[in-house]
N, CA and C atoms as a LAMMPS dump frame, in Angstrom:
ITEM: TIMESTEP
0
ITEM: NUMBER OF ATOMS
630
ITEM: BOX BOUNDS ff ff ff
-5.0000000000000000e+02 5.0000000000000000e+02
-5.0000000000000000e+02 5.0000000000000000e+02
-5.0000000000000000e+02 5.0000000000000000e+02
ITEM: ATOMS id mol type element x y z
1 1 1 N -454.936 363.64 -399.474
2 1 2 C -453.844 362.948 -398.91
3 1 3 C -452.486 363.77 -399.308
4 2 1 N -451.484 363.775 -398.349
5 2 2 C -450.41 364.343 -398.736
6 2 3 C -449.408 363.638 -399.76
7 3 1 N -448.421 364.383 -400.276
8 3 2 C -447.577 363.625 -401.277
9 3 3 C -446.522 362.799 -400.534
10 4 1 N -446.555 362.819 -399.285
11 4 2 C -445.506 361.909 -398.548
12 4 3 C -446.208 360.593 -398.301
13 5 1 N -447.567 360.662 -397.967
14 5 2 C -448.338 359.362 -397.913
15 5 3 C -448.383 358.608 -399.092
16 6 1 N -448.532 359.355 -400.329
17 6 2 C -448.588 358.54 -401.529
18 6 3 C -447.161 357.862 -401.874
19 7 1 N -446.251 358.736 -401.412
20 7 2 C -444.8 358.071 -401.593
21 7 3 C -444.652 356.965 -400.777
22 8 1 N -444.927 357.036 -399.554
23 8 2 C -444.86 355.732 -398.655
24 8 3 C -445.748 354.55 -399.159
25 9 1 N -447.009 354.835 -399.455
26 9 2 C -447.744 353.901 -400.141
27 9 3 C -447.042 353.252 -401.477
28 10 1 N -446.6 353.896 -402.338
29 10 2 C -446.103 353.506 -403.446
30 10 3 C -444.781 352.695 -403.274
31 11 1 N -444.001 353.093 -402.368
32 11 2 C -442.925 352.437 -401.81
33 11 3 C -443.27 351.116 -401.228
34 12 1 N -444.33 351.017 -400.356
35 12 2 C -444.665 349.822 -399.921
36 12 3 C -445.251 348.753 -400.993
37 13 1 N -445.942 349.231 -401.928
38 13 2 C -446.379 348.45 -402.812
39 13 3 C -445.312 347.87 -403.837
40 14 1 N -444.274 348.88 -404.102
41 14 2 C -443.111 348.398 -404.873
42 14 3 C -442.386 347.108 -404.23
43 15 1 N -442.219 347.293 -402.769
44 15 2 C -441.473 346.313 -402.089
45 15 3 C -442.399 345.121 -402.2
46 16 1 N -443.582 345.027 -401.962
47 16 2 C -444.57 343.979 -401.761
48 16 3 C -444.424 343.252 -403.344
49 17 1 N -444.556 344.037 -404.303
50 17 2 C -444.477 343.447 -405.688
51 17 3 C -443.027 342.771 -405.798
52 18 1 N -442.062 343.382 -405.483
53 18 2 C -440.624 343.062 -405.507
54 18 3 C -440.503 341.545 -404.854
55 19 1 N -441.152 341.73 -403.639
56 19 2 C -440.939 340.485 -402.776
57 19 3 C -441.678 339.264 -403.45
58 20 1 N -442.933 339.707 -403.934
59 20 2 C -443.731 338.598 -404.727
60 20 3 C -442.83 338.08 -405.839
61 21 1 N -442.106 338.897 -406.632
62 21 2 C -441.488 338.422 -407.788
63 21 3 C -440.366 337.454 -407.29
64 22 1 N -439.692 338.015 -406.176
65 22 2 C -438.489 337.237 -405.861
66 22 3 C -438.922 335.849 -405.336
67 23 1 N -440.028 335.69 -404.581
68 23 2 C -440.652 334.463 -404.026
69 23 3 C -440.844 333.639 -405.408
70 24 1 N -441.583 334.093 -406.296
71 24 2 C -441.905 333.461 -407.536
72 24 3 C -440.802 332.784 -408.261
73 25 1 N -439.727 333.612 -408.245
74 25 2 C -438.318 333.22 -408.843
75 25 3 C -437.635 331.9 -408.082
76 26 1 N -437.851 332.12 -406.753
77 26 2 C -437.239 331.035 -405.896
78 26 3 C -437.997 329.745 -406.075
79 27 1 N -439.327 329.823 -406.019
80 27 2 C -440.12 328.683 -406.385
81 27 3 C -439.762 328.079 -407.635
82 28 1 N -439.68 328.89 -408.814
83 28 2 C -439.339 328.354 -410.037
84 28 3 C -438.029 327.78 -410.118
85 29 1 N -437.084 328.288 -409.306
86 29 2 C -435.839 327.707 -409.204
87 29 3 C -435.946 326.221 -408.606
88 30 1 N -436.737 326.252 -407.375
89 30 2 C -436.805 324.86 -406.872
90 30 3 C -437.418 323.827 -407.676
91 31 1 N -438.533 324.39 -408.411
92 31 2 C -439.119 323.525 -409.462
93 31 3 C -438.337 323.023 -410.586
94 32 1 N -437.595 323.982 -411.135
95 32 2 C -436.542 323.577 -412.175
96 32 3 C -435.584 322.572 -411.648
97 33 1 N -435.098 322.631 -410.432
98 33 2 C -434.055 321.871 -409.877
99 33 3 C -434.704 320.304 -409.804
100 34 1 N -436.009 320.463 -409.247
101 34 2 C -436.667 319.052 -409.127
102 34 3 C -436.889 318.356 -410.53
103 35 1 N -437.348 319.173 -411.48
104 35 2 C -437.497 318.608 -412.836
105 35 3 C -436.292 318.105 -413.359
106 36 1 N -435.048 318.642 -413.077
107 36 2 C -433.924 318.36 -413.657
108 36 3 C -433.467 317.118 -412.917
109 37 1 N -433.669 316.969 -411.624
110 37 2 C -433.262 315.73 -410.782
111 37 3 C -434.151 314.57 -411.484
112 38 1 N -435.243 314.83 -411.402
113 38 2 C -436.287 313.819 -412.082
114 38 3 C -435.717 313.34 -413.51
115 39 1 N -435.427 314.333 -414.29
116 39 2 C -434.966 314.001 -415.69
117 39 3 C -433.723 313.212 -415.612
118 40 1 N -432.931 313.581 -414.691
119 40 2 C -431.47 312.814 -414.615
120 40 3 C -431.762 311.285 -414.077
121 41 1 N -432.671 311.249 -413.315
122 41 2 C -432.966 309.754 -412.772
123 41 3 C -433.589 309.043 -413.988
124 42 1 N -434.419 309.724 -414.623
125 42 2 C -435.051 308.894 -415.785
126 42 3 C -434.087 308.686 -416.736
127 43 1 N -433.129 309.27 -416.983
128 43 2 C -432.092 309.047 -418.147
129 43 3 C -431.111 308.042 -417.46
130 44 1 N -430.893 307.994 -416.246
131 44 2 C -430.235 306.821 -415.648
132 44 3 C -430.91 305.461 -415.903
133 45 1 N -432.262 305.429 -415.618
134 45 2 C -433.025 304.165 -415.821
135 45 3 C -433.04 303.859 -417.464
136 46 1 N -433.147 304.9 -418.252
137 46 2 C -433.053 304.456 -419.818
138 46 3 C -431.651 303.943 -420.079
139 47 1 N -430.743 304.517 -419.461
140 47 2 C -429.232 303.902 -419.848
141 47 3 C -429.266 302.456 -419.34
142 48 1 N -429.811 302.259 -418.148
143 48 2 C -429.589 300.853 -417.512
144 48 3 C -430.551 299.778 -418.56
145 49 1 N -431.685 300.215 -418.731
146 49 2 C -432.529 299.467 -419.708
147 49 3 C -431.715 299.081 -421.033
148 50 1 N -430.957 299.941 -421.529
149 50 2 C -430.439 299.679 -422.815
150 50 3 C -429.063 298.802 -422.671
151 51 1 N -428.359 298.913 -421.399
152 51 2 C -427.386 298.004 -421.221
153 51 3 C -427.894 296.555 -420.883
154 52 1 N -429.062 296.506 -420.275
155 52 2 C -429.6 295.088 -420.13
156 52 3 C -430.127 294.481 -421.283
157 53 1 N -430.61 295.243 -422.273
158 53 2 C -430.855 294.731 -423.526
159 53 3 C -429.838 294.201 -424.355
160 54 1 N -428.644 294.941 -424.125
161 54 2 C -427.519 294.604 -424.807
162 54 3 C -426.926 293.421 -424.299
163 55 1 N -427.019 293.174 -423.068
164 55 2 C -426.416 292.003 -422.306
165 55 3 C -427.366 290.886 -422.612
166 56 1 N -428.545 290.988 -422.815
167 56 2 C -429.358 289.731 -423.109
168 56 3 C -429.326 289.378 -424.617
169 57 1 N -428.995 290.15 -425.493
170 57 2 C -429.087 289.821 -426.781
171 57 3 C -427.676 289.798 -427.506
172 58 1 N -427.777 289.476 -428.839
173 58 2 C -426.658 289.371 -429.579
174 58 3 C -425.924 290.807 -429.738
175 59 1 N -424.576 290.948 -429.616
176 59 2 C -423.648 289.746 -429.764
177 59 3 C -423.285 289.297 -428.429
178 60 1 N -423.681 290.248 -427.258
179 60 2 C -423.217 289.67 -425.958
180 60 3 C -423.645 288.442 -425.491
181 61 1 N -424.807 288.189 -425.835
182 61 2 C -425.194 286.697 -425.57
183 61 3 C -424.325 285.648 -425.991
184 62 1 N -423.908 285.751 -427.246
185 62 2 C -422.845 284.811 -427.779
186 62 3 C -421.485 284.832 -427.178
187 63 1 N -421.054 286.071 -426.756
188 63 2 C -419.93 286.035 -426.102
189 63 3 C -419.832 285.509 -424.674
190 64 1 N -421.056 285.682 -423.958
191 64 2 C -421.193 284.981 -422.675
192 64 3 C -421.08 283.471 -422.871
193 65 1 N -421.926 283.11 -423.844
194 65 2 C -422.066 281.549 -424.031
195 65 3 C -420.626 281.087 -424.429
196 66 1 N -419.845 281.656 -425.441
197 66 2 C -418.702 281.163 -425.848
198 66 3 C -417.764 281.22 -424.576
199 67 1 N -417.646 282.241 -423.662
200 67 2 C -416.71 282.237 -422.793
201 67 3 C -417.131 281.156 -421.774
202 68 1 N -418.34 280.951 -421.489
203 68 2 C -418.672 279.893 -420.582
204 68 3 C -418.318 278.422 -421.009
205 69 1 N -418.55 278.148 -422.279
206 69 2 C -418.19 276.82 -422.918
207 69 3 C -416.633 276.661 -422.901
208 70 1 N -416.026 277.538 -423.333
209 70 2 C -414.594 277.573 -423.1
210 70 3 C -413.856 277.41 -421.673
211 71 1 N -414.402 278.093 -420.785
212 71 2 C -414.018 277.936 -419.379
213 71 3 C -414.337 276.471 -418.841
214 72 1 N -415.509 276.192 -419.243
215 72 2 C -415.752 274.716 -418.715
216 72 3 C -414.963 273.625 -419.369
217 73 1 N -414.518 273.935 -420.632
218 73 2 C -413.638 273.096 -421.313
219 73 3 C -412.102 273.157 -420.854
220 74 1 N -411.909 274.149 -419.868
221 74 2 C -410.557 274.445 -419.425
222 74 3 C -409.607 275.581 -420.088
223 75 1 N -410.28 276.309 -420.991
224 75 2 C -409.509 277.34 -421.697
225 75 3 C -409.303 278.314 -420.688
226 76 1 N -408.067 278.862 -420.408
227 76 2 C -407.646 279.732 -419.399
228 76 3 C -408.461 281.271 -419.553
229 77 1 N -408.2 281.86 -420.653
230 77 2 C -408.659 283.128 -420.955
231 77 3 C -409.016 283.188 -422.198
232 78 1 N -410.31 282.863 -422.476
233 78 2 C -411.082 283.087 -423.954
234 78 3 C -410.978 284.425 -424.497
235 79 1 N -410.852 284.449 -425.672
236 79 2 C -410.781 285.815 -426.349
237 79 3 C -411.978 286.644 -426.041
238 80 1 N -413.045 286.155 -425.962
239 80 2 C -414.559 286.671 -425.719
240 80 3 C -414.559 287.172 -424.422
241 81 1 N -413.724 286.831 -423.462
242 81 2 C -413.619 287.531 -422.252
243 81 3 C -413.58 288.866 -422.088
244 82 1 N -412.523 289.429 -423.023
245 82 2 C -412.399 290.774 -423.194
246 82 3 C -413.623 291.472 -423.571
247 83 1 N -414.552 291.112 -424.244
248 83 2 C -415.967 291.715 -424.516
249 83 3 C -416.679 291.865 -423.423
250 84 1 N -416.797 290.774 -422.622
251 84 2 C -417.559 290.701 -421.242
252 84 3 C -416.845 291.933 -420.276
253 85 1 N -415.615 291.773 -420.102
254 85 2 C -414.907 292.664 -419.182
255 85 3 C -415.104 294.136 -419.652
256 86 1 N -414.914 294.302 -421.112
257 86 2 C -415.068 295.651 -421.517
258 86 3 C -416.589 296.183 -421.303
259 87 1 N -417.497 295.24 -421.439
260 87 2 C -418.811 295.598 -421.335
261 87 3 C -419.071 296.177 -419.819
262 88 1 N -418.336 295.459 -418.902
263 88 2 C -418.54 295.724 -417.419
264 88 3 C -417.73 296.975 -417.223
265 89 1 N -416.702 297.315 -418.011
266 89 2 C -415.831 298.444 -417.724
267 89 3 C -416.506 299.675 -418.22
268 90 1 N -417.305 299.611 -419.206
269 90 2 C -418.149 300.764 -419.759
270 90 3 C -419.223 301.047 -418.686
271 91 1 N -419.911 300.022 -418.252
272 91 2 C -420.907 300.265 -417.121
273 91 3 C -420.221 300.951 -415.924
274 92 1 N -419.044 300.512 -415.437
275 92 2 C -418.399 300.972 -414.385
276 92 3 C -418.141 302.377 -414.513
277 93 1 N -417.552 302.783 -415.688
278 93 2 C -417.165 304.113 -416.063
279 93 3 C -418.314 305.167 -415.884
280 94 1 N -419.464 304.631 -416.471
281 94 2 C -420.8 305.488 -416.352
282 94 3 C -421.352 305.598 -414.975
283 95 1 N -421.044 304.535 -414.174
284 95 2 C -421.532 304.75 -412.706
285 95 3 C -420.586 305.817 -412.148
286 96 1 N -419.214 305.623 -412.478
287 96 2 C -418.275 306.78 -411.736
288 96 3 C -418.687 308.109 -412.112
289 97 1 N -419.079 308.287 -413.474
290 97 2 C -419.345 309.695 -413.98
291 97 3 C -420.933 310.072 -413.686
292 98 1 N -421.703 309.215 -412.915
293 98 2 C -422.955 309.495 -412.605
294 98 3 C -424.03 309.365 -413.559
295 99 1 N -423.773 308.625 -414.689
296 99 2 C -424.789 308.253 -415.757
297 99 3 C -425.629 306.976 -415.445
298 100 1 N -425.111 306.282 -414.377
299 100 2 C -425.814 305.12 -413.903
300 100 3 C -425.923 304.93 -412.454
301 101 1 N -426.774 304.634 -411.91
302 101 2 C -427.101 304.501 -410.409
303 101 3 C -426.356 303.078 -410.048
304 102 1 N -425.474 303.313 -408.972
305 102 2 C -424.843 301.974 -408.506
306 102 3 C -425.808 300.892 -408
307 103 1 N -426.762 301.466 -407.255
308 103 2 C -427.739 300.388 -406.742
309 103 3 C -428.559 299.698 -407.782
310 104 1 N -428.783 300.42 -409.036
311 104 2 C -429.378 299.748 -410.086
312 104 3 C -428.365 298.654 -410.677
313 105 1 N -427.2 299.076 -410.819
314 105 2 C -426.406 298.151 -411.486
315 105 3 C -426.064 296.863 -410.487
316 106 1 N -426.063 297.236 -409.1
317 106 2 C -425.948 295.91 -408.375
318 106 3 C -427.065 295.117 -408.432
319 107 1 N -428.147 295.688 -408.552
320 107 2 C -429.442 294.858 -408.673
321 107 3 C -429.493 294.044 -409.89
322 108 1 N -429.083 294.78 -411.121
323 108 2 C -429.275 294.014 -412.473
324 108 3 C -427.96 293.272 -412.814
325 109 1 N -426.786 293.68 -412.46
326 109 2 C -425.712 293.06 -412.915
327 109 3 C -424.683 292.379 -411.883
328 110 1 N -424.757 292.596 -410.765
329 110 2 C -423.767 292.188 -409.636
330 110 3 C -423.644 290.75 -409.696
331 111 1 N -424.578 289.913 -409.944
332 111 2 C -424.336 288.416 -410.017
333 111 3 C -423.252 288.051 -411.058
334 112 1 N -423.459 288.54 -412.28
335 112 2 C -422.327 288.501 -413.324
336 112 3 C -421.182 289 -413.157
337 113 1 N -421.052 290.234 -412.525
338 113 2 C -419.868 290.908 -412.369
339 113 3 C -418.857 290.243 -411.181
340 114 1 N -419.644 289.64 -410.084
341 114 2 C -418.799 289.123 -409.031
342 114 3 C -418.248 287.695 -409.282
343 115 1 N -419.03 287.174 -410.215
344 115 2 C -418.49 285.949 -410.897
345 115 3 C -417.469 286.01 -411.731
346 116 1 N -417.62 286.943 -412.789
347 116 2 C -416.506 287.263 -413.83
348 116 3 C -415.334 287.871 -413.097
349 117 1 N -415.501 288.747 -412.328
350 117 2 C -414.385 289.222 -411.671
351 117 3 C -413.657 288.187 -410.929
352 118 1 N -414.415 287.361 -410.163
353 118 2 C -413.609 286.367 -409.466
354 118 3 C -412.918 285.394 -410.234
355 119 1 N -413.316 285.097 -411.532
356 119 2 C -412.683 284.088 -412.135
357 119 3 C -411.467 284.6 -412.864
358 120 1 N -411.538 285.85 -413.29
359 120 2 C -410.534 286.621 -414.059
360 120 3 C -409.643 287.532 -413.244
361 121 1 N -409.947 287.499 -411.969
362 121 2 C -409.264 288.528 -411.055
363 121 3 C -407.669 288.345 -411.211
364 122 1 N -407.236 287.203 -411.2
365 122 2 C -405.663 287.078 -411.372
366 122 3 C -405.054 287.493 -412.68
367 123 1 N -405.941 287.387 -413.704
368 123 2 C -405.465 287.744 -414.985
369 123 3 C -405.579 289.593 -415.018
370 124 1 N -406.514 290.02 -414.509
371 124 2 C -406.625 291.536 -414.244
372 124 3 C -405.575 292.183 -413.561
373 125 1 N -405.256 291.446 -412.342
374 125 2 C -404.296 291.916 -411.459
375 125 3 C -402.707 291.9 -412.12
376 126 1 N -402.474 290.739 -412.758
377 126 2 C -401.372 290.697 -413.402
378 126 3 C -401.114 291.703 -414.591
379 127 1 N -402.069 292.047 -415.334
380 127 2 C -402.131 293.054 -416.323
381 127 3 C -401.822 294.395 -415.697
382 128 1 N -402.511 294.594 -414.411
383 128 2 C -402.517 295.966 -413.783
384 128 3 C -401.039 296.153 -413.311
385 129 1 N -400.192 295.232 -413.248
386 129 2 C -398.742 295.589 -412.682
387 129 3 C -398.133 296.214 -413.751
388 130 1 N -398.369 296.253 -415.049
389 130 2 C -397.859 296.993 -416.199
390 130 3 C -398.665 298.208 -416.531
391 131 1 N -400.073 298.007 -416.451
392 131 2 C -401.001 299.222 -416.644
393 131 3 C -402.048 299.165 -415.544
394 132 1 N -401.741 300.085 -414.561
395 132 2 C -402.698 300.289 -413.423
396 132 3 C -404.234 300.64 -414.081
397 133 1 N -404.237 301.167 -415.098
398 133 2 C -405.649 301.681 -415.443
399 133 3 C -406.378 300.378 -416.026
400 134 1 N -405.811 299.219 -416.07
401 134 2 C -406.463 297.998 -416.925
402 134 3 C -407.598 297.76 -416.055
403 135 1 N -408.774 298.055 -416.79
404 135 2 C -410.098 297.638 -415.964
405 135 3 C -410.227 298.126 -414.692
406 136 1 N -409.529 299.425 -414.501
407 136 2 C -409.811 300 -413.054
408 136 3 C -410.981 300.329 -412.552
409 137 1 N -411.837 300.926 -413.349
410 137 2 C -413.23 301.371 -413.076
411 137 3 C -414.124 300.097 -412.682
412 138 1 N -413.801 299.124 -413.472
413 138 2 C -414.46 297.694 -413.073
414 138 3 C -414.153 297.309 -411.75
415 139 1 N -412.787 297.303 -411.432
416 139 2 C -412.271 296.94 -410.173
417 139 3 C -412.791 297.696 -408.931
418 140 1 N -412.912 298.955 -409.215
419 140 2 C -413.151 299.76 -408.138
420 140 3 C -414.765 299.813 -408.018
421 141 1 N -415.484 299.536 -408.953
422 141 2 C -417.046 299.276 -408.753
423 141 3 C -417.311 297.971 -408.12
424 142 1 N -416.53 296.959 -408.408
425 142 2 C -416.669 295.801 -407.547
426 142 3 C -416.589 295.963 -406.171
427 143 1 N -415.613 296.794 -405.617
428 143 2 C -415.483 296.96 -404.373
429 143 3 C -416.809 297.756 -403.747
430 144 1 N -417.195 298.729 -404.526
431 144 2 C -418.414 299.333 -404.078
432 144 3 C -419.551 298.359 -403.899
433 145 1 N -419.836 297.611 -404.954
434 145 2 C -420.847 296.486 -404.942
435 145 3 C -420.924 295.703 -403.85
436 146 1 N -419.526 295.387 -403.391
437 146 2 C -419.296 294.595 -402.225
438 146 3 C -419.905 295.174 -400.84
439 147 1 N -419.709 296.733 -400.826
440 147 2 C -420.222 297.383 -399.803
441 147 3 C -421.656 297.243 -399.88
442 148 1 N -422.287 297.307 -401.008
443 148 2 C -423.762 297.222 -401.203
444 148 3 C -424.164 296.065 -400.722
445 149 1 N -423.522 294.974 -401.014
446 149 2 C -423.936 293.473 -400.779
447 149 3 C -423.963 293.254 -399.109
448 150 1 N -423.021 294.014 -398.65
449 150 2 C -422.913 293.903 -397.259
450 150 3 C -424.083 294.577 -396.408
451 151 1 N -424.883 295.458 -397.183
452 151 2 C -425.896 296.12 -396.273
453 151 3 C -426.939 295.242 -395.923
454 152 1 N -427.492 295.69 -394.865
455 152 2 C -428.767 294.509 -394.546
456 152 3 C -429.744 294.582 -395.485
457 153 1 N -430.354 293.271 -395.66
458 153 2 C -429.702 291.979 -395.17
459 153 3 C -428.748 291.623 -396.012
460 154 1 N -427.343 291.144 -395.309
461 154 2 C -426.212 290.866 -396.086
462 154 3 C -426.355 289.511 -396.856
463 155 1 N -425.688 289.537 -397.699
464 155 2 C -425.461 288.104 -398.649
465 155 3 C -424.037 287.728 -398.707
466 156 1 N -423.733 286.56 -399.208
467 156 2 C -422.485 286.09 -399.449
468 156 3 C -422.129 285.845 -400.793
469 157 1 N -422.777 286.438 -401.794
470 157 2 C -422.526 286.191 -403.202
471 157 3 C -421.29 286.957 -403.815
472 158 1 N -420.704 287.951 -403.137
473 158 2 C -419.63 288.624 -403.647
474 158 3 C -418.357 288.084 -403.891
475 159 1 N -418.216 286.817 -403.145
476 159 2 C -416.919 286.34 -403.289
477 159 3 C -417.158 284.662 -403.619
478 160 1 N -417.641 284.389 -404.881
479 160 2 C -418.134 282.886 -405.236
480 160 3 C -416.832 282.129 -405.061
481 161 1 N -417.221 280.849 -404.6
482 161 2 C -416.172 279.806 -404.604
483 161 3 C -415.874 279.182 -405.935
484 162 1 N -415.02 278.33 -406.002
485 162 2 C -414.549 277.703 -407.298
486 162 3 C -415.775 276.84 -407.884
487 163 1 N -416.568 276.224 -406.97
488 163 2 C -417.673 275.446 -407.336
489 163 3 C -418.711 276.4 -407.787
490 164 1 N -418.967 277.526 -407.175
491 164 2 C -420.169 278.461 -407.433
492 164 3 C -419.765 279.161 -408.784
493 165 1 N -418.329 279.311 -409.082
494 165 2 C -417.91 279.852 -410.4
495 165 3 C -418.196 278.873 -411.47
496 166 1 N -417.858 277.688 -411.335
497 166 2 C -418.178 276.781 -412.376
498 166 3 C -419.791 276.391 -412.447
499 167 1 N -420.54 276.593 -411.51
500 167 2 C -421.942 276.489 -411.589
501 167 3 C -422.608 277.643 -412.584
502 168 1 N -421.922 278.861 -412.147
503 168 2 C -422.308 280.035 -412.938
504 168 3 C -421.771 279.872 -414.339
505 169 1 N -420.952 279.305 -414.876
506 169 2 C -420.344 279.11 -416.261
507 169 3 C -421.191 278.226 -416.739
508 170 1 N -421.779 277.056 -416.007
509 170 2 C -422.618 276.027 -416.492
510 170 3 C -424.132 276.691 -416.765
511 171 1 N -424.374 277.728 -416.099
512 171 2 C -425.751 278.337 -416.354
513 171 3 C -425.566 279.203 -417.809
514 172 1 N -424.229 279.868 -417.756
515 172 2 C -424.158 280.69 -419.05
516 172 3 C -423.974 279.986 -420.25
517 173 1 N -423.619 278.692 -420.301
518 173 2 C -423.653 277.88 -421.401
519 173 3 C -425.045 277.62 -422.037
520 174 1 N -426.048 278.083 -421.181
521 174 2 C -427.425 277.745 -421.658
522 174 3 C -428.002 279.211 -422.157
523 175 1 N -427.201 280.058 -422.071
524 175 2 C -427.86 281.57 -422.68
525 175 3 C -428.343 281.481 -423.944
526 176 1 N -429.632 282.061 -424.114
527 176 2 C -430.269 282.187 -425.41
528 176 3 C -430.312 283.694 -425.552
529 177 1 N -430.268 284.093 -426.688
530 177 2 C -430.326 285.536 -427.132
531 177 3 C -431.813 285.97 -426.799
532 178 1 N -431.923 287.124 -426.141
533 178 2 C -433.254 287.642 -425.848
534 178 3 C -433.965 287.22 -424.682
535 179 1 N -433.281 286.129 -423.983
536 179 2 C -433.845 285.546 -422.848
537 179 3 C -433.641 286.668 -421.542
538 180 1 N -434.354 286.769 -420.735
539 180 2 C -434.239 287.814 -419.459
540 180 3 C -433.093 287.432 -418.719
541 181 1 N -432.479 288.269 -418.331
542 181 2 C -431.34 288.043 -417.331
543 181 3 C -432.06 287.346 -416.148
544 182 1 N -431.248 286.501 -415.322
545 182 2 C -431.615 285.891 -414.181
546 182 3 C -430.848 286.25 -413.136
547 183 1 N -431.131 285.907 -411.891
548 183 2 C -430.5 286.107 -410.627
549 183 3 C -430.486 287.631 -410.374
550 184 1 N -431.461 288.349 -410.729
551 184 2 C -431.479 289.71 -410.525
552 184 3 C -432.02 289.894 -409.087
553 185 1 N -431.446 291.037 -408.423
554 185 2 C -431.71 291.176 -406.963
555 185 3 C -432.647 292.321 -406.605
556 186 1 N -433.372 292.325 -405.75
557 186 2 C -434.301 293.484 -405.27
558 186 3 C -433.499 294.603 -405.292
559 187 1 N -433.85 295.862 -405.832
560 187 2 C -433.125 297.095 -405.807
561 187 3 C -433.176 297.498 -404.435
562 188 1 N -431.948 297.996 -403.954
563 188 2 C -431.951 298.758 -402.662
564 188 3 C -431.71 300.17 -402.876
565 189 1 N -432.363 300.874 -402.105
566 189 2 C -432.509 302.309 -402.315
567 189 3 C -431.029 302.933 -401.874
568 190 1 N -430.769 304.344 -402.2
569 190 2 C -429.71 304.892 -402.023
570 190 3 C -429.468 305.423 -400.698
571 191 1 N -429.933 305.128 -399.631
572 191 2 C -429.747 305.716 -398.315
573 191 3 C -428.283 306.225 -398.802
574 192 1 N -408.243 296.713 -429.111
575 192 2 C -407.913 295.305 -429.408
576 192 3 C -407.335 294.766 -428.165
577 193 1 N -407.943 293.522 -428.216
578 193 2 C -407.859 292.944 -426.819
579 193 3 C -406.597 292.585 -426.474
580 194 1 N -406.12 292.793 -425.176
581 194 2 C -404.802 292.154 -424.77
582 194 3 C -404.976 290.971 -423.94
583 195 1 N -404.162 290.01 -424.118
584 195 2 C -404.468 288.685 -423.405
585 195 3 C -403.4 288.478 -422.293
586 196 1 N -404.049 288.482 -421.122
587 196 2 C -403.215 288.372 -419.798
588 196 3 C -402.384 286.983 -419.821
589 197 1 N -401.478 286.779 -419.05
590 197 2 C -400.778 285.607 -418.916
591 197 3 C -401.734 284.623 -418.357
592 198 1 N -401.565 283.174 -418.765
593 198 2 C -402.464 282.167 -418.625
594 198 3 C -402.418 281.722 -417.098
595 199 1 N -403.416 281.342 -416.502
596 199 2 C -403.363 280.623 -415.11
597 199 3 C -402.951 279.382 -415.171
598 200 1 N -402.393 278.947 -414.071
599 200 2 C -402.048 277.69 -413.716
600 200 3 C -402.988 276.705 -413.604
601 201 1 N -404.078 276.935 -413.051
602 201 2 C -405.379 275.987 -412.797
603 201 3 C -406.271 276.13 -414.207
604 202 1 N -406.51 274.946 -414.495
605 202 2 C -407.365 274.793 -415.782
606 202 3 C -408.892 274.844 -415.682
607 203 1 N -409.36 275.088 -414.267
608 203 2 C -410.755 275.067 -414.103
609 203 3 C -410.875 276.48 -413.376
610 204 1 N -412.229 277.04 -413.324
611 204 2 C -412.503 278.288 -412.886
612 204 3 C -411.828 278.322 -411.458
613 205 1 N -410.903 279.518 -411.201
614 205 2 C -410.186 279.603 -409.918
615 205 3 C -411.203 279.771 -408.87
616 206 1 N -410.601 279.693 -407.767
617 206 2 C -411.124 279.816 -406.291
618 206 3 C -410.949 281.322 -405.942
619 207 1 N -412.173 282.023 -405.982
620 207 2 C -412.12 283.498 -405.678
621 207 3 C -412.764 283.797 -404.348
622 208 1 N -412.699 282.83 -403.445
623 208 2 C -413.414 283.111 -402.089
624 208 3 C -412.767 284.109 -401.292
625 209 1 N -411.307 284.247 -401.674
626 209 2 C -410.714 285.441 -400.968
627 209 3 C -410.368 286.499 -401.748
628 210 1 N -409.888 287.816 -401.217
629 210 2 C -409.491 288.973 -402.024
630 210 3 C -410.668 289.649 -402.574
C-alpha cells in the first residue's frame, strides 16, 4: 500500500477517535449537569426538613403558642411575633436565592404564612413606610404563594377572614413541641426587634382584602 493510503487511513482513525472523545465529553457533561441538578434538589429538601423541624420544636413552638395566647387575649403586637415573622423572612430569602423550592414552602408553610401575614399586615405596612425593606422578602413570597394558591384546583385560604384568623390562633394555643405541623397541603409540581405601631382593633384583624 502506498504512503498516501496509510496517511488517509491514519487521518480517518484520528478523526474517529477525536469524535469519540468529544462525544464522551458531551455525555459526561450532561451527566454531571444532571447530577448537579439532583444534588441541588436534594439540598432543597434537606433545607426544608430542617425548617419544618425548627418550626415544630422549641423555641419556635413556644413563640407560636405565646403569640397565639396573647393575640386571643387582645394584645396587639406580641414581642414574640417578631420571632415568627423573622423565621418566615429567612425562609422567603432562601426561596428568592434558590435554596428552597417555593412549591415545597407553599405545601409546608402557606397555612401559617397566610394567617400570620393577614393578622400583622397593617403593622408590616406601617413599618415599611419608613423602611421599605422591612420583611420585604416575606411580603414578596406571600404574593407568589397566592399565585400558587390560585392554580387549579384553586382554594380560598390565602386571605383569611377575621374569624378564620381567630380560629387559627386558637389552634396555635394548643401547639406542643415536637408535634407535627398540621394543615399541610399536597405539593404542587413546578410547571433586635422593632415594635410597629399598635392596631386600633383589639382582636385579630380582618384580612379578607389586600
